[in-house]
C-alpha positions as CSV (number, residue, x, y, z in Angstrom):
1,M,32.1,6.3,2.2
2,D,33.2,8.1,5.4
3,K,31.2,8.1,8.6
4,E,30.1,11.8,8.3
5,T,28.8,11.3,4.8
6,L,26.9,8.2,5.9
7,I,25.3,10.0,8.8
8,S,24.4,13.0,6.6
9,L,22.6,10.6,4.1
10,I,20.7,9.0,7.0
11,N,19.7,12.3,8.5
12,N,18.5,13.8,5.2
13,N,16.8,10.8,3.5
14,I,15.4,8.5,6.1
15,K,12.0,9.4,7.7
16,E,12.2,6.7,10.4
17,G,14.0,7.3,13.6
18,I,17.3,5.4,14.0
19,H,19.2,4.8,17.3
20,I,22.3,2.7,17.5
21,V,24.0,1.9,20.8
22,D,27.0,-0.1,21.8
23,S,26.9,-3.1,24.3
24,Q,27.0,-0.7,27.2
25,G,24.1,1.4,25.9
26,K,26.2,4.3,24.8
27,T,24.7,6.1,21.7
28,L,26.8,5.7,18.5
29,L,24.2,7.0,16.0
30,Y,21.1,9.1,16.6
31,N,19.5,10.7,13.6
32,N,17.5,13.9,13.4
33,T,14.2,12.1,12.9
34,M,14.6,10.2,16.2
35,A,15.6,13.5,17.9
36,D,12.4,15.1,16.6
37,F,10.3,12.2,17.9
38,E,11.8,12.4,21.4
39,G,12.2,16.2,21.6
40,M,15.9,15.9,22.2
41,E,19.0,17.4,20.7
42,V,21.3,15.0,18.8
43,N,24.5,16.3,20.5
44,A,22.8,15.8,23.9
45,V,22.3,12.1,23.2
46,L,25.4,11.1,21.2
47,N,28.2,9.3,23.2
48,K,25.9,9.3,26.2
49,R,24.4,6.3,27.9
50,L,20.8,5.8,26.8
51,L,19.4,5.5,30.4
52,E,21.1,8.7,31.4
53,V,19.3,10.8,28.8
54,L,16.0,8.9,28.9
55,P,15.7,7.5,32.5
56,S,12.0,6.7,32.0
57,L,13.2,3.7,29.8
58,Q,14.8,2.1,32.9
59,G,13.7,-1.6,32.8
60,K,11.8,-1.4,29.6
61,S,14.3,-0.2,26.9
62,T,14.0,-2.4,23.9
63,L,17.6,-1.6,22.9
64,M,18.9,-2.8,26.2
65,Q,16.6,-5.9,26.2
66,V,18.0,-6.9,22.8
67,I,21.6,-6.5,24.0
68,A,20.8,-8.7,27.0
69,T,18.9,-11.4,25.1
70,G,20.4,-11.3,21.6
71,E,16.8,-11.7,20.3
72,P,15.3,-9.1,17.9
73,I,12.0,-7.3,18.9
74,I,9.8,-6.6,15.9
75,M,7.0,-4.0,15.7
76,N,6.9,-3.3,19.4
77,Y,4.6,-0.5,20.6
78,Q,6.4,1.5,23.3
79,T,5.4,4.5,25.4
80,Y,7.9,6.5,27.5
81,F,8.8,10.1,28.5
82,N,11.6,12.5,27.5
83,K,13.6,14.6,29.9
84,D,10.9,17.3,29.9
85,G,8.1,14.8,30.7
86,K,6.6,14.7,27.2
87,Q,5.0,11.4,26.4
88,I,6.4,9.6,23.3
89,S,4.8,6.7,21.6
90,T,6.7,4.7,19.0
91,L,6.4,1.6,17.0
92,N,9.9,0.0,17.1
93,S,11.8,-2.8,15.5
94,T,15.1,-3.6,17.2
95,W,18.0,-5.9,16.2
96,P,21.2,-7.0,17.9
97,I,24.6,-6.2,16.3
98,E,26.9,-9.1,16.4
99,K,30.6,-9.5,15.7
100,D,32.7,-12.7,16.1
101,G,29.8,-14.3,17.9
102,K,29.5,-11.5,20.5
103,I,26.8,-8.8,20.8
104,I,28.5,-5.5,20.4
105,G,25.4,-3.3,20.3
106,A,21.9,-2.9,18.9
107,V,20.0,-0.8,16.3
108,E,16.5,0.4,16.6
109,I,14.2,1.8,13.8
110,A,11.2,3.7,15.1
111,K,8.0,5.2,13.7
112,D,6.4,8.0,15.7
113,V,2.7,7.1,16.5
114,S,2.2,9.8,19.1
115,I,-0.1,11.9,16.9
116,I,-2.2,8.8,16.0
117,E,-2.4,7.8,19.6
118,R,-3.6,11.3,20.7
119,T,-6.2,11.3,18.0
120,V,-7.6,7.9,19.0
121,N,-7.4,8.8,22.7
122,K,-9.4,11.9,22.0
123,F,-11.9,9.8,20.1
124,L,-12.1,7.2,23.0
125,F,-12.0,9.5,26.0
126,S,-13.1,13.0,25.1
127,N,-16.6,14.2,25.5
128,G,-16.0,16.8,22.9
129,Y,-17.0,14.5,20.1
130,V,-20.6,14.6,18.7
131,E,-22.5,11.4,19.7
132,K,-23.4,8.9,17.1
133,D,-27.1,9.8,17.2
134,N,-26.4,13.4,16.3
135,K,-24.1,12.7,13.4
136,K,-25.3,13.5,9.9
137,D,-25.1,10.8,7.3
138,S,-22.8,13.0,5.2
139,D,-20.1,12.6,8.0
140,V,-19.8,8.9,7.2
141,S,-20.7,8.4,3.6
142,A,-19.5,6.9,0.4
143,K,-19.4,9.1,-2.7
144,Y,-18.5,6.8,-5.6
145,T,-20.8,4.5,-7.6
146,L,-20.1,1.9,-10.2
147,D,-20.6,4.6,-12.9
148,D,-17.5,6.3,-11.6
149,I,-15.4,3.3,-12.4
150,L,-14.2,3.8,-16.0
151,G,-13.2,1.2,-18.5
152,N,-14.6,-1.1,-21.2
153,S,-12.2,-4.1,-20.9
154,P,-13.8,-7.5,-20.2
155,E,-11.8,-7.7,-17.0
156,I,-13.1,-4.5,-15.5
157,L,-16.6,-5.1,-16.8
158,N,-16.6,-8.5,-15.1
159,A,-15.5,-6.9,-11.8
160,K,-18.2,-4.3,-12.0
161,Q,-20.8,-7.0,-12.7
162,I,-19.7,-9.0,-9.6
163,A,-19.8,-5.8,-7.5
164,N,-23.3,-5.0,-8.7
165,M,-24.5,-8.5,-7.8
166,A,-22.8,-8.3,-4.4
167,S,-24.6,-5.0,-3.7
168,K,-28.0,-6.9,-3.8
169,T,-27.0,-8.9,-0.7
170,D,-25.8,-8.3,2.8
171,S,-23.0,-10.8,2.7
172,S,-19.4,-10.0,3.6
173,V,-17.1,-9.1,0.7
174,L,-13.3,-9.6,0.4
175,I,-11.8,-7.3,-2.3
176,I,-8.4,-8.4,-3.6
177,G,-6.2,-6.3,-5.9
178,E,-2.8,-4.6,-6.3
179,S,-2.2,-1.2,-4.9
180,G,-3.7,1.6,-7.0
181,T,-6.4,-0.6,-8.7
182,G,-9.3,1.2,-7.1
183,K,-10.4,-1.3,-4.4
184,E,-12.0,1.3,-2.2
185,L,-13.9,2.7,-5.1
186,F,-15.5,-0.7,-5.6
187,A,-16.3,-0.9,-1.9
188,Q,-18.0,2.5,-1.9
189,S,-19.9,1.5,-5.1
190,I,-21.2,-1.7,-3.5
191,H,-22.4,0.3,-0.5
192,N,-24.1,3.0,-2.7
193,S,-25.8,0.3,-4.8
194,S,-27.2,-1.5,-1.8
195,K,-30.2,-1.0,0.4
196,R,-27.7,0.3,3.0
197,R,-26.8,3.4,0.9
198,Y,-28.6,5.8,3.3
199,K,-26.8,4.4,6.3
200,P,-23.2,5.0,7.4
201,F,-20.2,4.0,5.4
202,I,-17.1,4.0,7.6
203,A,-13.6,3.1,6.3
204,E,-10.6,2.3,8.4
205,N,-7.1,1.1,7.6
206,C,-6.0,-1.7,10.0
207,A,-2.3,-0.9,9.4
208,A,-2.6,2.6,10.9
209,F,-3.0,1.6,14.5
210,P,-1.3,-0.6,17.1
211,E,-3.4,-3.5,18.4
212,T,-4.4,-1.8,21.7
213,L,-5.7,1.3,19.9
214,L,-7.4,-0.6,17.1
215,E,-9.4,-2.8,19.5
216,G,-10.8,0.3,21.2
217,L,-11.5,2.0,17.9
218,L,-13.4,-1.0,16.6
219,F,-15.3,-2.2,19.6
220,G,-15.6,1.0,21.7
221,T,-15.2,1.3,25.5
222,A,-17.3,1.3,28.6
223,K,-17.0,3.8,31.4
224,G,-14.8,2.4,34.2
225,G,-13.3,-0.3,32.0
226,F,-9.9,1.2,32.5
227,T,-8.5,4.5,33.8
228,G,-10.0,7.4,32.0
229,A,-12.4,5.3,29.9
230,I,-15.9,6.6,29.1
231,D,-18.8,5.2,27.3
232,R,-17.8,5.5,23.7
233,A,-19.2,3.8,20.6
234,G,-16.7,2.0,18.4
235,L,-16.8,1.9,14.7
236,L,-18.8,-1.3,14.6
237,E,-21.6,0.3,16.5
238,Q,-21.3,3.6,14.6
239,A,-21.7,1.6,11.3
240,D,-24.8,-0.2,12.5
241,G,-27.2,-0.5,9.6
242,G,-24.5,0.4,7.1
243,T,-21.1,-0.8,6.0
244,L,-17.7,-1.0,7.7
245,L,-14.7,-1.1,5.3
246,L,-11.5,-2.6,6.8
247,D,-8.5,-1.9,4.6
248,E,-5.3,-4.0,4.8
249,I,-7.2,-6.6,6.9
250,N,-4.1,-8.8,7.1
251,S,-2.5,-6.0,9.3
252,M,-5.1,-6.7,12.0
253,P,-3.5,-8.7,14.8
254,L,-4.6,-12.3,14.9
255,G,-6.3,-11.8,18.3
256,L,-8.5,-9.1,16.9
257,Q,-9.2,-11.2,13.8
258,A,-10.7,-13.8,16.1
259,K,-12.9,-11.2,17.7
260,L,-14.0,-9.9,14.3
261,L,-14.9,-13.4,13.2
262,R,-17.2,-13.7,16.2
263,V,-18.9,-10.4,15.1
264,L,-19.4,-11.8,11.6
265,Q,-20.8,-15.1,13.0
266,E,-23.1,-13.8,15.8
267,S,-23.6,-10.1,14.9
268,K,-22.8,-9.0,18.4
269,F,-19.8,-8.0,20.5
270,R,-18.7,-6.6,23.9
271,P,-17.0,-3.2,24.2
272,I,-13.8,-3.0,26.2
273,G,-14.6,-3.0,29.9
274,S,-18.3,-3.8,29.4
275,T,-20.3,-6.7,30.7
276,K,-23.1,-6.2,28.2
277,E,-23.1,-7.4,24.5
278,I,-24.2,-5.1,21.7
279,E,-26.1,-6.5,18.7
280,V,-25.3,-4.8,15.4
281,N,-26.4,-5.1,11.8
282,V,-23.3,-4.1,9.9
283,R,-21.9,-5.3,6.6
284,I,-18.1,-5.9,6.5
285,I,-16.1,-5.3,3.4
286,A,-12.4,-6.2,3.7
287,I,-9.5,-5.3,1.4
288,T,-6.1,-6.8,0.9
289,N,-3.5,-6.1,-1.8
290,K,-1.7,-9.5,-1.2
291,D,-2.5,-13.1,-2.1
292,P,-4.8,-14.3,0.8
293,F,-3.6,-17.9,0.6
294,K,0.0,-16.7,1.0
295,L,-1.1,-14.6,3.9
296,I,-2.7,-17.6,5.5
297,K,0.4,-19.7,5.0
298,D,2.6,-16.9,6.5
299,G,0.3,-16.7,9.5
300,E,-0.9,-13.1,8.8
301,L,-4.5,-14.0,8.1
302,R,-6.8,-16.5,9.9
303,E,-8.1,-19.1,7.5
304,D,-11.5,-19.2,9.2
305,L,-11.8,-15.4,8.9
306,F,-10.7,-15.5,5.2
307,Y,-13.5,-18.0,4.3
308,R,-16.0,-16.0,6.4
309,L,-15.1,-12.7,4.6
310,S,-15.0,-14.4,1.2
311,V,-18.7,-15.0,0.9
312,V,-18.3,-12.7,-2.1
313,N,-14.8,-12.6,-3.5
314,L,-14.0,-9.7,-5.8
315,Y,-10.7,-9.4,-7.7
316,I,-9.8,-6.1,-9.2
317,P,-7.6,-6.5,-12.3
318,P,-4.3,-4.6,-12.6
319,L,-4.2,-1.9,-15.3
320,R,-1.7,-3.8,-17.4
321,N,-4.4,-6.5,-18.0
322,R,-7.2,-4.1,-18.9
323,D,-6.8,-3.9,-22.7
324,G,-7.9,-0.5,-24.1
325,D,-8.7,1.1,-20.7
326,I,-5.6,3.2,-20.6
327,E,-6.9,5.4,-23.4
328,I,-10.2,5.9,-21.6
329,L,-8.6,6.7,-18.3
330,K,-6.0,8.9,-19.9
331,N,-8.6,11.1,-21.6
332,F,-10.7,11.3,-18.3
333,F,-7.7,12.3,-16.2
334,V,-6.4,14.9,-18.6
335,K,-9.8,16.6,-18.8
336,A,-10.1,16.6,-15.0
337,L,-6.6,17.8,-14.5
338,E,-6.9,20.6,-17.0
339,K,-9.9,21.9,-15.0
340,K,-8.1,21.4,-11.7
341,L,-4.8,23.1,-12.8
342,N,-6.6,25.8,-14.9
343,K,-4.5,24.7,-17.9
344,T,-5.2,23.5,-21.4
345,I,-2.9,21.3,-23.4
346,S,-2.9,20.6,-27.2
347,G,-2.4,16.9,-26.8
348,I,0.0,14.1,-26.1
349,D,2.9,13.1,-28.4
350,S,2.4,9.7,-30.1
351,S,5.6,8.4,-28.7
352,V,4.3,9.0,-25.2
353,I,0.9,7.4,-26.0
354,N,2.6,4.3,-27.4
355,F,4.8,4.1,-24.3
356,L,1.9,4.5,-21.9
357,N,0.2,1.6,-23.7
358,S,3.3,-0.6,-23.4
359,Y,4.3,0.3,-19.8
360,S,3.5,-2.3,-17.2
361,W,2.0,0.2,-14.6
362,P,3.0,-1.4,-11.3
363,G,1.2,1.5,-9.5
364,N,-1.9,0.9,-11.7
365,V,-4.6,3.5,-12.1
366,R,-3.2,5.7,-9.3
367,E,0.2,5.7,-11.0
368,L,-1.3,6.7,-14.3
369,Q,-3.2,9.6,-12.7
370,H,-0.1,10.9,-10.9
371,V,2.1,10.6,-14.0
372,L,-0.4,12.7,-16.0
373,E,-0.8,15.2,-13.2
374,G,3.0,15.6,-13.0
375,A,3.2,16.1,-16.7
376,L,0.5,18.7,-16.8
377,N,2.2,20.6,-14.0
378,I,5.4,21.1,-16.1
379,V,4.1,21.3,-19.6
380,E,3.5,24.8,-21.0
381,N,-0.1,26.0,-21.5
382,S,-1.4,24.9,-24.9
383,G,1.7,22.7,-25.1
384,V,2.1,19.0,-26.0
385,I,3.1,16.4,-23.4
386,G,6.3,14.8,-24.6
387,L,8.7,12.2,-23.2
388,E,10.6,15.0,-21.5
389,H,7.5,15.6,-19.3
390,L,7.5,12.1,-17.9
391,P,9.1,11.3,-14.5
392,Y,12.7,10.2,-14.6
393,Y,12.1,6.5,-13.8
394,M,9.7,6.2,-16.8
395,K,12.1,8.0,-19.2
396,K,14.8,5.6,-18.1
397,H,12.5,2.6,-18.8
398,F,11.6,4.0,-22.2
399,H,15.3,4.5,-23.3
400,N,16.1,1.0,-22.0
401,Q,13.3,-0.3,-24.2
402,I,14.8,1.5,-27.3
403,A,18.3,0.3,-26.5
404,D,17.2,-3.3,-26.1
405,V,15.7,-3.2,-29.6
406,N,18.8,-1.6,-31.2
407,I,21.0,-4.3,-29.7
408,H,19.0,-7.0,-31.3
409,D,18.9,-5.2,-34.7
410,D,22.6,-5.9,-35.2
411,E,22.6,-9.5,-34.2
412,E,23.4,-12.2,-36.7
413,V,20.4,-14.2,-38.1
414,H,21.0,-17.8,-37.2
415,T,21.1,-20.4,-39.9
416,L,20.9,-24.2,-40.1
417,N,24.7,-24.2,-40.6
418,M,25.1,-22.8,-37.1
419,L,22.9,-25.6,-35.7
420,E,24.9,-28.2,-37.5
421,N,28.2,-26.8,-36.3
422,K,26.9,-26.9,-32.7
423,K,27.3,-23.1,-32.4
424,I,23.7,-22.9,-31.0
425,G,21.1,-25.3,-29.8
426,L,17.6,-25.6,-31.3
427,S,15.8,-24.0,-28.3
428,E,18.2,-21.1,-28.3
429,Y,17.7,-20.7,-32.1
430,I,13.9,-20.6,-31.7
431,Y,14.2,-18.1,-28.8
432,E,16.5,-15.8,-30.8
433,I,14.3,-15.9,-33.9
434,E,11.3,-15.1,-31.7
435,Q,13.1,-12.1,-30.2
436,Q,14.1,-10.8,-33.6
437,L,10.5,-11.0,-34.9
438,I,9.2,-9.3,-31.7
439,N,11.7,-6.5,-32.0
440,Q,11.0,-5.9,-35.7
441,A,7.3,-5.8,-35.0
442,L,7.8,-3.3,-32.2
443,K,10.0,-1.0,-34.3
444,I,7.7,-1.1,-37.3
445,N,4.7,-0.3,-35.2
446,G,6.3,2.5,-33.3
447,F,6.5,0.4,-30.1
448,N,2.7,0.2,-30.0
449,I,2.1,-3.1,-28.1
450,T,-1.4,-3.7,-29.4
451,K,-0.4,-3.2,-33.1
452,A,2.8,-5.2,-32.7
453,A,0.8,-8.1,-31.1
454,E,-1.7,-8.0,-34.0
455,S,1.1,-8.2,-36.6
456,L,2.6,-11.2,-34.7
457,G,-0.8,-12.9,-34.4
458,I,-0.7,-13.1,-30.6
459,T,-2.6,-11.3,-27.8
460,R,-1.5,-8.0,-26.3
461,Q,-1.1,-9.8,-22.9
462,G,0.9,-12.6,-24.6
463,L,3.3,-10.1,-26.0
464,Q,3.7,-8.3,-22.7
465,Y,4.5,-11.6,-21.0
466,K,7.2,-12.4,-23.6
467,L,8.7,-8.9,-23.2
468,R,8.8,-9.2,-19.4
469,K,10.3,-12.7,-19.7
470,N,13.0,-11.5,-22.1
471,L,13.8,-8.6,-19.7
472,L,14.3,-11.0,-16.8
473,Q,16.4,-13.4,-18.8
474,N,18.7,-10.6,-19.9
């Protein structure tokens, strides 16, 4: 691949800013995204020294720091100005480029957070916002209840029962589950089933803000605390009497986790720049899509905060483990999407239904909804959703499943003679026989996982496990 093709691919397909310089700080690669962030022209930066085109970075350029030290700088919040005086705020990760033991340059990947910063600064410093006491409950409210969470599988019914019991208390809740399982729906449902339902429900994603902005957003500020600061209630104070939902709690910096722990323990905090403490009555619901014990081991989540949040621990099962719920969700989404898109379909082909039931759904309920919405967008009115209406990655998965079965159909059935002649070991013999039986059951039952599992005398989850295991081994 030539250099021009590579640069074209980077410019057209990567949404993060990329800046590569040599050991002297001369720009070797500067993509369109980075140019948009900084309000610069690519040609005005290429082959020029970094500090010549961005003199405001003198003494604080992360690229030049990495070249000087040889140490990477990860997730660094940086504010500087372009040639026109426009302020730029980015979240950067920068690495040295080495060859033959020498540093020959550095590469930086940046995400523009200027818009987020301006929004938060407006919240923190502007008098244009309506004060807390004048806000209507509808401005900060939860709209979902437990009745909106569909499914009859034992797994989801158990989760709903725990959520219902949690709603009767004021204890903190930690919700754990994969992306797309509906964790925020459960959080809103807990709030709406509790005695706090007429009080504020405020949700915030901890991964959306740098540490300095997140602290002010949560704890608020006091006038005179720093330049430009005014008295501004943070989210903890705004949620007083209600519920504060903190999504991706593991993305909160450890220092802020310690401050949050104190709020949970003492129900009071001190806004930035204030000498007075504020008492609050707020329920904290936290969410993570990762294993909390691994997060603790990796130093991303304080152990003491985990146990304080886990007074009630709610696990939301992935869709692949919710036997029978795909059919319920499918019917609901199709009906809702027909109304939304002003379109009516005649049905879904049986091959598609069988495939939907056998697919592992890594994106869970959200993925199912998006797949069906995509299919309804391209199917003709009064048409039938077929395999051709599924997204490319799913069609590829389906055809690989068919091909895997066809390969096994032609394989030789092993006999005792083969064992005696040492052509195959007993464990391999048993494995191959099992695979042949599984593939026959799938083919006979039209790749319906539930029916195939019944014919084999095992659970649906057991068959899915064997299929995934076989796929990894092959």
